[in-house]
TIMI-266110 format. One record per residue (C-alpha): residue number from 1; x negated, y negated, z. Coordinates in nm, 4 decimals. Layout:
BEGIN
k NUM&x X&y Y&z Z
...
***
This chain:
BEGIN
k 1&x 0.0000&y 0.0000&z 0.0000
k 2&x -0.0966&y -0.3607&z -0.0645
k 3&x -0.3723&y -0.2696&z -0.3051
k 4&x -0.4189&y -0.4231&z -0.6461
k 5&x -0.5521&y -0.2978&z -0.9761
k 6&x -0.6132&y -0.4761&z -1.3048
k 7&x -0.4894&y -0.3042&z -1.6198
k 8&x -0.5554&y -0.4477&z -1.9647
k 9&x -0.2817&y -0.3847&z -2.2198
k 10&x -0.3750&y -0.4581&z -2.5808
k 11&x -0.1221&y -0.4821&z -2.8599
k 12&x -0.1826&y -0.5464&z -3.2286
k 13&x 0.1270&y -0.6949&z -3.3842
k 14&x 0.2224&y -0.6050&z -3.7410
k 15&x 0.5445&y -0.8028&z -3.7701
k 16&x 0.6462&y -1.1601&z -3.6931
k 17&x 0.9513&y -1.0648&z -3.4876
k 18&x 0.9142&y -0.9737&z -3.1183
k 19&x 0.8439&y -0.6127&z -3.0281
k 20&x 0.9461&y -0.4319&z -2.7116
k 21&x 0.7813&y -0.1445&z -2.5251
k 22&x 0.7953&y 0.0342&z -2.1910
k 23&x 0.4822&y 0.0806&z -1.9785
k 24&x 0.4962&y 0.3673&z -1.7274
k 25&x 0.2309&y 0.3924&z -1.4576
k 26&x 0.2441&y 0.7383&z -1.2996
k 27&x 0.0296&y 0.8056&z -0.9948
k 28&x -0.2042&y 1.0996&z -0.9433
k 29&x -0.2043&y 1.2628&z -0.6050
k 30&x -0.5215&y 1.1568&z -0.4208
k 31&x -0.5879&y 1.2829&z -0.0672
k 32&x -0.2324&y 1.4160&z -0.0489
k 33&x -0.0782&y 1.0694&z -0.0858
k 34&x 0.1915&y 1.0132&z -0.3462
k 35&x 0.2553&y 0.6694&z -0.4888
k 36&x 0.5610&y 0.5365&z -0.6657
k 37&x 0.5902&y 0.5403&z -1.0422
k 38&x 0.6013&y 0.1860&z -1.1777
k 39&x 0.7962&y 0.0916&z -1.4910
k 40&x 0.7529&y -0.2327&z -1.6849
k 41&x 0.9500&y -0.3620&z -1.9836
k 42&x 0.7104&y -0.5443&z -2.2181
k 43&x 0.8110&y -0.7903&z -2.4878
k 44&x 0.5708&y -0.9562&z -2.7303
k 45&x 0.5803&y -1.3218&z -2.8270
k 46&x 0.4006&y -1.4469&z -3.1380
k 47&x 0.2501&y -1.7891&z -3.0697
k 48&x -0.0340&y -1.8052&z -3.3196
k 49&x -0.1062&y -1.6279&z -3.6472
k 50&x -0.4486&y -1.5974&z -3.8099
k 51&x -0.5055&y -1.4478&z -4.1532
k 52&x -0.6772&y -1.1103&z -4.1520
k 53&x -0.8984&y -1.2052&z -4.4444
k 54&x -0.8956&y -1.2151&z -4.8232
k 55&x -0.9485&y -0.9109&z -5.0410
k 56&x -1.0497&y -0.9575&z -5.4041
k 57&x -1.0006&y -0.6756&z -5.6517
k 58&x -0.9823&y -0.6323&z -6.0293
k 59&x -0.7517&y -0.3940&z -6.2037
k 60&x -0.6044&y -0.3701&z -6.5524
k 61&x -0.2397&y -0.4621&z -6.5669
k 62&x -0.1524&y -0.1842&z -6.8108
k 63&x -0.3323&y 0.1042&z -6.9765
k 64&x -0.2132&y 0.3355&z -7.2525
***
């Protein structure tokens, strides 16, 4: 009880609309002590968009 832990959650967005997910933290039994399972509802928010880069390629439009 009353302990803290830092957990980094990384998400790579592929769409502009918000995405939702559920994060479940399930405890392992250590020294015979059980801890509660924690559940979090996560929702993304797009605030800034950067281009991934430019790809140049050549290809014929039509071939027989």
